[in-house]
C-alpha positions in Angstrom: 251.3 122.9 89.1 248.2 121.0 90.2 247.0 122.1 93.7 248.2 125.7 93.5 246.0 128.3 95.1 244.0 130.0 92.3 244.7 133.6 91.3 242.3 136.0 92.9 241.7 133.9 96.0 240.7 136.1 99.0 241.6 133.6 101.8 244.9 133.9 103.6 246.9 130.8 104.4 249.4 130.2 107.2 252.7 128.7 106.1 254.1 126.9 109.1 257.9 126.7 108.9 261.2 126.1 110.8 260.9 124.6 114.3 257.1 124.8 114.3 257.2 122.7 111.1 259.5 120.1 112.9 256.8 119.8 115.6 254.0 119.4 113.1 255.9 116.8 111.0 256.5 114.5 114.0 252.9 114.8 114.9 251.9 113.9 111.4 254.3 110.9 111.3 253.0 109.7 114.7 249.4 109.7 113.4 250.5 107.6 110.5 249.5 110.3 107.9 252.1 108.9 105.6 250.4 110.2 102.5 251.5 113.8 103.2 255.1 112.8 103.9 256.0 111.0 100.7 256.1 111.7 97.0 252.7 110.3 96.5 251.0 112.9 98.7 249.2 116.0 97.6 251.9 118.7 97.4 250.5 122.2 97.3 252.6 125.3 96.6 250.6 128.4 97.6 251.4 131.8 96.2 253.1 133.9 98.8 250.6 136.7 98.2 248.1 134.7 100.2 250.1 134.2 103.4 249.1 135.2 106.8 251.3 138.2 107.3 250.3 139.9 110.6 249.9 139.0 114.3 246.3 139.9 114.0 245.6 137.6 111.0 247.4 134.8 112.8 245.3 135.4 116.0 242.1 135.1 114.0 243.3 131.9 112.3 244.3 130.4 115.7 240.7 130.8 116.8 239.6 128.6 114.0 242.2 125.8 114.1 243.7 124.0 117.1 247.4 124.2 116.7 248.0 121.7 119.5 246.0 119.1 117.6 248.5 119.7 114.8 251.4 119.0 117.1 252.4 122.7 117.4 252.8 123.3 121.1 255.4 126.1 121.4 254.9 129.8 120.9 255.6 131.9 119.0 254.8 129.8 115.9 257.2 130.1 113.0 255.6 131.4 109.8 256.9 132.4 106.4 256.0 135.8 104.9 256.9 137.2 101.5 258.8 140.3 102.4 260.3 142.4 105.2 257.3 144.7 105.3 255.3 141.9 106.9 257.8 141.4 109.7 256.7 141.8 113.3 257.4 140.4 116.7 254.8 139.0 119.0 254.0 136.2 121.5 251.9 134.3 118.9 253.9 134.3 115.7 257.5 134.7 114.6 257.8 135.7 110.9 260.6 134.6 108.6 261.0 136.3 105.2 261.3 133.9 102.2 261.6 135.7 98.9 262.5 132.7 96.7 260.1 130.6 94.8 258.6 127.4 96.3 259.5 124.3 94.2 257.4 121.0 94.3 257.6 119.0 97.6 257.9 122.2 99.7 254.5 122.4 101.4 251.6 120.1 102.2 248.1 121.2 103.2 247.0 119.6 106.5 244.0 121.7 107.4 241.9 124.4 105.7 244.2 127.5 105.5 247.1 125.6 107.1 250.2 124.5 105.2 253.2 122.9 106.7 256.7 122.8 105.3 257.7 119.3 104.2 260.8 117.7 105.8 262.9 118.7 102.7 261.9 122.4 102.9 262.1 122.5 106.7 265.7 121.4 106.7 266.5 123.9 104.0 264.9 126.7 106.0 266.9 125.8 109.1 270.1 125.6 107.1 269.7 129.1 105.5 268.2 130.7 108.5 269.8 134.0 109.5 269.6 136.1 112.7 266.1 137.6 113.0 265.6 141.0 111.4 264.7 144.0 113.5 267.2 143.2 116.3 267.1 146.0 118.9 269.4 146.9 121.7 266.8 145.4 124.2 266.8 142.2 122.3 270.6 142.1 122.2 270.8 142.7 125.9 268.3 140.0 126.6 270.3 137.6 124.4 273.5 138.4 126.3 271.7 137.8 129.6 270.4 134.5 128.4 273.9 133.5 127.3 275.4 134.4 130.7 272.7 132.3 132.3 273.4 129.4 130.0 277.1 129.7 130.6 276.6 129.5 134.4 274.3 126.5 134.0 276.9 124.6 131.8 279.8 125.6 134.0 281.5 127.6 131.3 284.3 129.7 132.8 285.5 133.1 131.7 283.9 136.3 130.5 280.5 136.5 128.8 280.5 136.3 125.0 280.7 139.5 123.1 278.1 140.5 120.5 280.4 139.3 117.7 281.0 136.0 119.4 277.3 135.5 120.0 276.7 136.1 116.3 279.3 133.5 115.4 277.9 131.0 117.8 274.4 131.7 116.4 275.6 130.7 112.9 277.2 127.5 114.2 274.1 126.6 116.3 271.8 127.1 113.3 274.0 124.9 111.1 274.3 122.2 113.7 270.5 122.2 114.5 269.7 121.9 110.8 272.1 118.9 110.5 270.6 117.3 113.6 267.0 117.6 112.2 268.1 116.1 108.8 269.6 113.2 110.8 266.4 112.8 112.6 264.3 112.8 109.4 266.7 110.2 107.8 266.8 108.1 111.0 264.9 105.0 111.9 263.1 106.5 114.8 260.4 109.1 115.3 259.6 111.5 118.1 256.3 111.2 120.0 254.9 114.7 120.8 254.3 115.6 124.4 250.7 115.5 125.6 250.5 119.2 126.7 252.1 122.6 126.1 253.4 122.5 129.7 256.0 119.9 128.8 259.2 120.6 127.0 260.7 118.5 124.2 259.0 115.2 123.3 257.5 112.5 125.4 259.1 109.5 124.0 260.6 107.9 120.8 259.3 105.2 118.5 262.1 103.0 117.2 262.6 100.8 114.1 260.6 103.0 111.8 261.0 103.9 108.2 263.0 107.1 107.6 260.8 110.1 106.5 263.3 111.1 103.8 266.4 109.6 102.2 269.8 111.2 101.4 269.1 110.7 97.7 265.7 112.4 97.9 267.1 115.4 99.8 269.9 115.8 97.3 267.4 115.7 94.5 265.3 118.4 96.3 268.4 120.7 96.7 269.3 120.2 93.0 266.1 122.0 92.0 266.8 124.7 94.5 270.3 125.6 93.2 269.6 129.3 92.9 268.2 129.7 96.4 270.0 132.0 98.8 272.2 130.0 101.2 272.0 126.8 99.2 275.7 126.2 100.0 274.9 126.0 103.7 272.2 123.4 102.9 274.7 121.4 100.9 277.0 121.6 103.9 274.3 120.2 106.1 273.8 117.3 103.8 277.6 116.6 104.0 277.6 116.7 107.8 274.5 114.6 108.4 274.1 110.8 108.8 271.4 108.5 107.5 270.1 105.4 109.3 270.7 106.6 112.9 268.7 104.3 115.2 268.1 106.7 118.0 268.4 110.4 118.9 271.4 109.7 121.1 273.2 107.9 118.3 272.6 111.0 116.2 274.0 113.3 118.9 277.1 111.1 119.5 277.9 110.8 115.8 277.6 114.5 115.2 279.5 115.5 118.4 282.4 113.2 117.6 282.7 114.2 113.9 281.6 117.8 113.5 284.5 120.1 112.8 286.5 121.5 115.7 285.6 125.0 114.6 281.9 124.2 115.2 282.6 122.7 118.6 282.9 119.1 117.6 285.9 116.7 117.9 286.6 116.5 114.2 287.1 112.7 114.2 286.6 110.5 111.1 283.0 109.7 110.2 281.6 106.3 111.1 279.0 104.2 109.3 275.8 104.0 111.3 273.9 100.8 111.8 275.7 99.0 109.0 276.7 95.4 108.7 280.1 94.6 110.2 282.0 92.3 107.8 282.5 88.8 109.1 285.4 86.6 107.9 283.7 83.3 106.8 286.6 81.4 108.4 285.6 82.9 111.8 281.9 82.5 111.4 281.6 80.1 114.3 282.8 82.9 116.7 279.7 85.0 116.0 276.3 84.7 117.6 274.6 85.7 114.3 275.2 85.5 110.6 274.9 89.3 110.4 276.0 91.8 113.0 274.7 95.4 112.8 277.0 97.8 114.6 275.8 101.2 116.0 278.7 103.4 115.1 281.3 101.5 113.0 284.7 102.4 111.6 285.4 99.3 109.4 288.9 100.2 108.3 290.1 100.4 111.9 287.7 97.7 113.0 286.4 99.9 115.8 282.8 100.0 117.0 280.8 102.1 119.5 277.7 100.4 120.9 275.3 102.8 122.6 273.0 101.4 125.3 270.0 103.6 126.1 267.4 103.5 128.8 264.7 102.0 126.6 267.0 99.3 125.2 268.3 98.0 128.6 265.7 98.9 131.2 262.5 98.9 129.1 263.1 95.9 126.8 263.9 93.2 129.4 266.7 90.7 129.9 266.4 89.3 126.4 267.6 92.6 124.9 270.5 92.9 127.4 271.6 89.3 126.5 271.4 89.9 122.8 273.5 93.1 123.1 276.1 91.3 125.2 276.3 88.4 122.7 276.7 90.9 119.8 279.5 92.8 121.6 281.3 89.5 122.5 281.0 88.3 118.9 282.6 91.5 117.6 285.4 91.3 120.1 286.1 87.7 119.2 286.1 88.6 115.5 288.9 91.1 116.1 286.8 94.3 116.5 287.5 96.8 119.3 284.2 97.7 121.0 283.6 100.8 123.0 280.5 100.9 125.2 278.5 104.1 125.8 275.5 104.7 127.9 273.5 107.9 128.5 274.9 108.3 132.0 278.4 108.0 130.7 278.1 110.7 128.0 275.4 113.0 129.3 278.1 115.5 130.3 280.7 117.2 128.2 283.4 115.6 130.4 281.9 112.1 129.7 281.7 112.6 125.9 285.2 114.1 125.9 286.6 111.0 127.5 284.9 108.8 124.9 286.3 111.0 122.1 289.8 110.6 123.5 289.4 106.9 123.7 288.1 106.7 120.2 290.8 108.9 118.8 293.4 106.6 120.3 291.9 103.5 118.8 291.4 105.2 115.4 295.0 106.6 115.3 293.5 110.0 114.7 294.9 112.5 117.2 292.5 115.1 118.5 293.0 118.7 117.4 293.5 121.0 120.4 290.6 123.5 120.4 291.1 127.2 121.1 289.6 128.7 124.2 286.5 129.9 122.2 286.2 126.5 120.5 286.0 124.9 124.0 283.1 127.2 124.7 281.5 126.2 121.4 282.0 122.5 122.4 280.1 122.8 125.7 277.2 124.7 124.0 277.2 122.3 121.0 276.7 119.2 123.3 274.0 121.0 125.2 272.3 121.7 121.8 272.6 118.2 120.5 271.5 116.3 123.6 267.9 115.0 122.9 265.3 117.0 124.6 263.0 114.3 125.9 260.8 114.1 129.0 262.3 110.8 130.1 265.8 109.3 130.4 267.4 107.9 127.3 
């Protein structure tokens, strides 16, 4: 295709992937480089023979290009390589083997010798990702120690997870993370990268933006990848994800409430996100507006969850608070049941569990009692899904 690297080229190219690509994509979006994030951009598909394949090659490339300027602030950087012989571990780069071909709309060139996975290909990578190759006893012990630390931090009681349980949780976590990233890319918000590598997560969020990709476009992308290893997992991610989420916390809540119990979620019926709540014309005079957009809406049961974040109530002034109150009152008068949720209410697993029980009662959908292990998954899943921002939500 047009834009491919010519045969016989001697230059090596870095193929930024996985979580490093997520960082780069948000940086590109924030800089309004929309041309590289839609179908009218210049999509380049380099031959894998010209990838950076060693720690030394990446070290030399990093001297030429400022990764921080590209939005990549965390090490090691995720890179794709063509085969296992290129695999190595280091502080600078983490290599992922990708043997399948690259279809159109998989990479975009953002600097000389630097290609970044597009939102489509990045979600696919996260969905089909497996446990890293080359796992040693030392790495396994370190992982177990980290799990014990996390368990103590989250207040998880009981014995530390076994190696088999850690593997099972790893598979769940990768699937959940891929689903969360797809929701983010299909949402009407964008993350603003932190100003320095010393900060974790993102500095802030820009709201009321155009989604980077649509469900239809992602489905079309997967259709041309039907022979790729792990495509079933990618399809599963598409089934679990939500479009049109208006904030990272709405994404987290929607996923936590609806993901299957075996993944750590509550397994409740899926809502519509930020869709118009139907208004009976005969009751129009009870509503403050002709159209009411509900955050999380179950129209058949006439139940709504309204999420109130820090930015919405404490950063936007009294006008926003008044508008939200009028909307909630209108929904109530029109016969809807409105549950209110704030970050402080649901920032803990106990808080989100209470919300789930209240919602289940209103929906007439009894909660499935989780097993002991599924309760552990639930705590870890909520810790995974909570937005990692450098300010309150």
